[in-house]
C-alpha positions as CSV (number, residue, x, y, z in Angstrom):
1,X,3.6,-7.3,-7.3
2,X,2.8,-4.4,-9.6
3,X,5.4,-1.7,-10.0
4,X,4.1,1.5,-8.2
5,X,5.8,3.6,-10.9
6,X,3.6,2.2,-13.6
7,X,0.4,1.3,-11.8
8,X,-2.2,4.1,-12.3
9,X,-3.4,5.8,-9.1
10,X,-6.9,4.6,-8.2
11,X,-9.1,6.2,-5.6
12,X,-11.9,4.5,-3.6
13,X,-14.5,5.9,-1.2
14,X,-15.9,4.3,1.9
15,X,-19.7,4.1,2.2
16,X,-20.7,5.9,5.5
17,X,-22.5,3.0,7.0
18,X,-20.8,3.4,10.4
19,X,-21.6,7.2,10.4
20,X,-25.2,6.3,9.8
21,X,-25.2,4.0,12.8
22,X,-23.6,6.7,15.0
23,X,-26.4,9.1,14.1
24,X,-29.0,6.4,14.5
25,X,-30.0,6.5,10.8
26,X,-30.1,3.3,8.7
27,X,-31.8,4.6,5.5
28,X,-30.7,2.9,2.3
29,X,-31.6,5.6,-0.2
30,X,-28.7,8.0,0.9
31,X,-26.2,5.2,0.6
32,X,-27.4,4.3,-2.9
33,X,-27.4,8.0,-3.9
34,X,-23.8,8.1,-2.5
35,X,-22.9,5.1,-4.7
36,X,-24.3,6.6,-7.8
37,X,-22.6,9.9,-7.2
38,X,-19.2,8.3,-6.5
39,X,-19.4,6.5,-9.8
40,X,-20.5,9.6,-11.7
41,X,-17.6,11.6,-10.1
42,X,-15.1,9.0,-11.4
43,X,-14.1,7.1,-8.2
44,X,-12.7,3.7,-8.9
45,X,-14.1,1.8,-6.0
46,X,-16.7,1.7,-3.2
47,X,-16.1,0.1,0.1
48,X,-18.1,-1.0,3.2
49,X,-17.0,-1.9,6.7
50,X,-18.3,-4.8,8.8
51,X,-19.3,-5.2,12.4
52,X,-22.3,-6.6,14.2
53,X,-22.1,-5.3,17.8
54,X,-18.6,-3.8,18.3
55,X,-19.1,-1.0,15.8
56,X,-22.6,-1.7,14.5
57,X,-23.7,-0.9,11.0
58,X,-25.7,-2.3,8.1
59,X,-24.4,-5.6,6.7
60,X,-21.7,-4.8,4.0
61,X,-22.7,-7.6,1.7
62,X,-26.3,-6.5,1.6
63,X,-25.3,-2.8,1.1
64,X,-22.8,-3.6,-1.6
65,X,-25.4,-5.8,-3.4
66,X,-27.7,-2.8,-3.5
67,X,-24.8,-0.5,-4.6
68,X,-23.9,-3.0,-7.3
69,X,-27.5,-2.9,-8.7
70,X,-27.3,0.9,-9.1
71,X,-23.8,1.1,-10.5
72,X,-22.1,-0.5,-13.5
73,X,-18.4,0.3,-13.5
74,X,-17.1,1.0,-10.0
75,X,-15.3,-1.8,-8.1
76,X,-17.1,-2.9,-4.9
77,X,-15.2,-4.0,-1.8
78,X,-15.3,-4.8,1.9
79,X,-12.9,-3.0,4.2
80,X,-12.9,-5.2,6.0
81,X,-15.2,-8.1,6.2
82,X,-15.0,-10.3,9.4
83,X,-15.7,-13.8,8.0
84,X,-15.9,-15.3,11.5
85,X,-19.2,-13.5,12.2
86,X,-20.9,-15.8,9.6
87,X,-20.9,-19.5,9.1
88,X,-18.4,-20.1,6.2
89,X,-20.9,-21.8,4.0
90,X,-23.4,-19.0,4.5
91,X,-20.7,-16.5,3.8
92,X,-19.6,-18.4,0.7
93,X,-23.1,-18.3,-0.7
94,X,-23.7,-14.6,0.1
95,X,-20.4,-13.7,-1.5
96,X,-21.2,-15.7,-4.6
97,X,-24.6,-14.1,-4.8
98,X,-23.1,-10.6,-4.5
99,X,-20.5,-11.4,-7.2
100,X,-23.3,-12.2,-9.6
101,X,-25.2,-9.1,-8.8
102,X,-22.1,-6.9,-9.5
103,X,-20.7,-8.9,-12.4
104,X,-17.3,-9.8,-11.0
105,X,-16.6,-6.3,-9.7
106,X,-16.1,-7.5,-6.1
107,X,-13.0,-7.4,-4.0
108,X,-13.0,-8.8,-0.4
109,X,-10.8,-7.2,2.2
110,X,-10.8,-9.7,5.1
111,X,-9.9,-9.2,8.8
112,X,-9.7,-11.6,11.7
113,X,-11.0,-9.1,14.2
114,X,-9.3,-6.2,15.9
115,X,-8.0,-7.1,19.4
116,X,-10.3,-5.1,21.7
117,X,-12.9,-6.1,24.3
118,X,-15.8,-5.1,22.1
119,X,-14.7,-7.4,19.3
120,X,-14.2,-10.3,21.7
121,X,-17.8,-9.7,22.9
122,X,-19.0,-9.6,19.3
123,X,-17.4,-12.9,18.6
124,X,-19.0,-14.4,21.7
125,X,-22.5,-13.1,20.7
126,X,-22.4,-15.3,17.6
127,X,-20.8,-18.3,19.2
128,X,-17.4,-17.7,17.5
129,X,-14.1,-18.4,19.2
130,X,-12.0,-15.3,19.6
131,X,-9.0,-17.4,20.5
132,X,-7.2,-18.6,17.3
133,X,-9.1,-16.2,15.1
134,X,-6.2,-15.6,12.8
135,X,-5.9,-19.3,12.0
136,X,-9.7,-19.5,11.7
137,X,-9.7,-16.7,9.1
138,X,-7.1,-18.5,7.0
139,X,-9.1,-21.7,7.4
140,X,-12.3,-20.0,6.1
141,X,-10.4,-18.7,3.1
142,X,-9.2,-22.2,2.3
143,X,-12.8,-23.5,2.5
144,X,-14.0,-20.7,0.2
145,X,-11.3,-21.2,-2.4
146,X,-12.1,-25.0,-2.4
147,X,-15.8,-24.3,-2.9
148,X,-15.3,-21.7,-5.6
149,X,-12.8,-23.9,-7.5
150,X,-14.6,-27.1,-7.2
151,X,-15.9,-27.0,-10.8
152,X,-12.5,-27.5,-12.2
153,X,-11.8,-31.0,-13.5
154,X,-10.3,-33.1,-10.7
155,X,-10.6,-30.3,-8.1
156,X,-11.6,-31.4,-4.6
157,X,-15.1,-30.9,-3.4
158,X,-14.5,-31.6,0.3
159,X,-12.5,-29.5,2.7
160,X,-10.7,-30.8,5.8
161,X,-9.2,-27.8,7.7
162,X,-8.0,-27.4,11.2
163,X,-11.2,-25.6,12.3
164,X,-13.7,-26.3,9.5
165,X,-14.6,-29.4,7.6
166,X,-17.2,-29.6,4.8
167,X,-18.3,-32.1,2.1
168,X,-20.0,-31.6,-1.3
169,X,-18.8,-28.0,-1.7
170,X,-19.5,-28.3,-5.5
171,X,-23.2,-28.0,-4.6
172,X,-22.8,-24.4,-3.5
173,X,-23.5,-21.7,-6.1
174,X,-20.1,-20.4,-7.5
175,X,-19.3,-16.7,-7.9
176,X,-19.6,-14.9,-11.3
177,X,-15.8,-14.6,-11.4
178,X,-14.1,-18.0,-12.0
179,X,-12.4,-19.0,-8.8
180,X,-14.1,-16.3,-6.8
181,X,-13.3,-12.6,-6.0
182,X,-9.8,-11.5,-5.0
183,X,-9.2,-11.9,-1.2
184,X,-7.1,-9.2,0.4
185,X,-5.8,-9.5,4.0
186,X,-6.4,-6.5,6.2
187,X,-3.6,-6.2,8.7
188,X,-0.4,-4.6,9.8
189,X,3.2,-5.1,8.7
190,X,4.3,-7.8,11.2
191,X,6.4,-10.6,9.7
192,X,3.6,-13.1,10.2
193,X,1.0,-10.9,8.5
194,X,3.3,-10.3,5.5
195,X,4.0,-14.0,5.2
196,X,0.3,-14.8,5.1
197,X,-0.3,-12.1,2.5
198,X,2.4,-13.4,0.3
199,X,1.4,-17.0,0.6
200,X,-2.4,-17.1,0.8
201,X,-3.9,-13.8,-0.3
202,X,-4.5,-11.7,-3.5
203,X,-4.0,-8.3,-1.9
204,X,-3.1,-6.4,1.2
205,X,-5.1,-3.7,3.1
206,X,-2.7,-2.3,5.7
207,X,-3.1,0.4,8.3
208,X,0.4,1.8,8.7
209,X,1.6,5.1,10.3
210,X,3.7,6.3,7.3
211,X,4.4,5.9,3.6
212,X,7.9,4.8,4.6
213,X,6.6,1.9,6.6
214,X,4.3,0.9,3.8
215,X,7.2,1.0,1.3
216,X,9.3,-1.3,3.4
217,X,6.5,-3.7,4.0
218,X,5.5,-3.8,0.4
219,X,9.1,-4.5,-0.7
220,X,9.2,-7.4,1.8
221,X,5.9,-8.8,0.4
222,X,7.5,-8.8,-3.0
223,X,10.4,-10.8,-1.7
224,X,8.1,-13.3,0.1
225,X,5.9,-13.7,-3.0
226,X,9.0,-14.7,-5.0
227,X,10.1,-17.1,-2.3
228,X,6.6,-18.6,-2.4
229,X,6.9,-19.2,-6.1
230,X,4.0,-17.1,-7.0
231,X,3.8,-14.6,-9.9
232,X,5.3,-11.2,-9.2
233,X,1.9,-9.5,-9.5
234,X,0.1,-12.1,-7.4
235,X,-0.5,-9.6,-4.5
236,X,-2.2,-6.3,-5.2
237,X,-1.2,-3.2,-3.2
238,X,-4.2,-1.3,-1.8
239,X,-5.7,-0.3,-5.1
240,X,-8.1,-2.0,-7.5
241,X,-6.8,-3.8,-10.6
242,X,-6.6,-1.5,-13.7
243,X,-8.8,-2.0,-16.7
244,X,-9.0,-0.2,-20.1
245,X,-12.1,1.7,-19.0
246,X,-10.6,3.0,-15.7
247,X,-6.8,3.1,-16.2
248,X,-6.8,6.8,-17.2
249,X,-9.9,8.0,-15.3
250,X,-9.5,10.3,-12.3
251,X,-12.2,11.5,-10.0
252,X,-13.2,15.1,-10.6
253,X,-12.2,17.5,-7.8
254,X,-15.1,17.7,-5.3
255,X,-16.9,21.0,-5.0
256,X,-16.0,23.5,-2.3
257,X,-18.9,22.2,-0.2
258,X,-17.3,18.8,0.0
259,X,-14.6,17.3,2.2
260,X,-12.8,14.0,1.9
261,X,-11.0,11.7,4.3
262,X,-8.6,9.0,4.0
263,X,-7.3,6.2,6.1
264,X,-3.6,5.8,7.0
265,X,-3.2,3.1,4.3
266,X,-3.9,5.7,1.6
267,X,-7.4,4.6,0.7
268,X,-9.8,7.5,0.3
269,X,-12.6,6.7,2.6
270,X,-15.2,9.5,2.5
271,X,-16.6,12.3,0.5
272,X,-19.3,14.3,2.2
273,X,-20.7,17.8,2.9
274,X,-18.3,19.9,5.0
275,X,-20.8,22.3,6.4
276,X,-20.5,22.3,10.2
277,X,-23.3,20.8,12.1
278,X,-25.0,22.9,14.8
279,X,-24.8,21.4,18.2
280,X,-22.6,18.6,17.1
281,X,-21.9,15.9,19.7
282,X,-18.4,15.8,21.4
283,X,-17.2,12.8,19.3
284,X,-17.1,14.7,16.0
285,X,-14.6,15.9,13.5
286,X,-14.0,19.6,13.0
287,X,-16.5,19.7,10.2
288,X,-19.3,18.4,12.5
289,X,-19.5,14.9,11.2
290,X,-18.8,11.9,13.5
291,X,-15.2,11.0,13.8
292,X,-14.0,8.3,11.4
293,X,-14.3,4.7,12.8
294,X,-11.5,3.0,10.8
295,X,-10.1,-0.5,11.0
296,X,-7.7,0.5,13.8
297,X,-6.7,3.5,15.9
298,X,-4.8,6.1,14.0
299,X,-7.3,6.8,11.2
300,X,-7.1,10.3,9.9
301,X,-9.9,12.7,8.9
302,X,-9.7,15.6,6.6
303,X,-11.7,18.6,7.9
304,X,-11.7,21.5,5.4
305,X,-8.0,21.7,4.2
306,X,-6.2,20.3,7.2
307,X,-5.5,16.8,8.5
308,X,-6.8,16.0,12.0
309,X,-6.1,12.7,13.8
310,X,-9.2,10.8,14.7
311,X,-9.0,8.4,17.6
312,X,-12.1,6.2,17.8
């Protein structure tokens, strides 16, 4: 794992697809303007969340494809995609297509589904089993990696997992990036999660209550990565890989008419006008915008110059 003392700080911003849904607006133009402005301001990455019925919003793979077409440098990521909501072969094809559109700028944060009744109903609506969803996520990841690596000499073209089986995976379009985009696990710091991150994933997207908890968990991942026999930098902390063009770039300070928000894992999630909204609904942050809908309870919003807990 990269040393935090030498890895440059990189800041990403979350596309407000959920906020659009809350206000019953699904226009694409504002999202594309948002993406262009984020890149112009020097942000390093753009992220989009995923939900069908639990916390509805536009599809992140479609939105990021459009964002990739109007940007050229910024990394594009899902925070987090729920693979179980799509057939894994359809998902593999969509991801490969997106990776070609954005020219290998894609990072996939993946989640198994937050344990709440709305998510369970969401799974049922697409015929997906909520029970065993953690193992199903890892199984889909195995299928995707097999498909995306099937062009290597002697590599398998069939997948025989616990939940999914597929043949002829070499017929699927492969991503622009050899082997496919990095796959980051979105999750907490339980021993089981950290073991899965260290063994099977390329990065970790946590939602932890403090920097101290993050530091302890990150150190444990480093130990587990070594035990698994993987390279020390095999697992990326929640930041995008540095490149010569972005290693020294920092976003310009937003103007006084702008406020930002960040999730508890340290990822900057929003940059938007801070002017209060007249007649704002009850479920709003102090600046009048809808409260953040993060990956789990405990997300934090920034209203003006103070931090305000947001419970969605």
